[in-house]
C-alpha positions in Angstrom: 11.4 11.6 -4.4 12.0 8.9 -6.9 10.8 5.3 -6.9 12.2 2.1 -8.2 9.4 -0.3 -8.9 8.9 -3.9 -10.0 5.7 -4.7 -11.9 4.2 -8.1 -12.4 1.9 -9.0 -15.3 -1.3 -10.5 -14.0 -1.6 -12.4 -17.3 1.9 -13.8 -17.8 3.6 -13.4 -14.5 6.5 -11.6 -16.1 8.3 -8.8 -14.2 9.3 -5.3 -15.3 11.6 -3.0 -13.4 11.6 0.8 -13.8 11.9 4.1 -11.9 9.7 7.2 -11.7 8.8 10.2 -9.7 5.1 9.4 -9.9 4.1 5.8 -9.2 0.4 6.1 -9.8 0.8 7.8 -13.2 3.5 5.4 -14.3 1.4 2.3 -13.5 -1.5 3.9 -15.3 0.7 4.5 -18.4 1.9 0.9 -18.3 -1.7 -0.4 -18.1 -3.0 1.8 -20.9 -0.3 0.7 -23.3 1.5 4.1 -23.3 4.9 2.8 -22.3 7.1 1.6 -25.1 8.8 -0.9 -22.9 5.7 -2.8 -21.8 3.4 -2.1 -24.7 4.2 -5.4 -26.4 4.0 -7.4 -23.2 0.6 -8.5 -21.8 -0.8 -6.8 -18.8 -2.6 -5.7 -16.7 0.3 -4.8 -14.5 0.5 -4.6 -10.7 3.2 -3.1 -8.5 4.7 -5.8 -6.4 7.8 -3.9 -5.0 9.0 -0.4 -4.5 12.0 1.4 -3.1 12.2 5.2 -2.5 15.2 7.4 -3.2 15.9 11.1 -2.8 17.5 11.6 -6.2 17.0 10.4 -9.7 20.6 9.3 -9.9 20.2 7.0 -6.9 17.0 5.5 -8.3 18.5 5.0 -11.8 21.6 3.2 -10.3 19.3 0.8 -8.3 17.1 0.2 -11.4 20.2 -0.8 -13.4 21.4 -3.0 -10.6 18.2 -4.9 -10.4 17.9 -5.2 -14.2 21.4 -6.7 -14.4 20.4 -9.6 -12.2 18.4 -11.2 -15.1 17.4 -13.9 -12.6 13.8 -14.4 -11.7 14.7 -16.0 -8.4 16.7 -13.0 -7.3 13.8 -10.7 -8.2 11.3 -12.8 -6.3 13.6 -13.0 -3.3 13.8 -9.2 -3.3 10.0 -9.0 -3.6 9.5 -11.5 -0.7 11.9 -9.6 1.5 9.5 -6.6 1.6 
């Protein structure tokens, strides 16, 4: 199983979208500064949204779709729909 996730910085309120096969480990890596993509952004990070997919390809497609939105309101609407 693969997960698309949205993180929110508890410090800045910024969002980050990604995908993984291990949510717990991925969140830990973000919070320990081991992720190049969120290392320069301020955490700590919390998971605010997830979607589950059977294949990596499906998860990657969804991650790209969400990242293309580039609109905070659309992301927050998705999170609120949970």
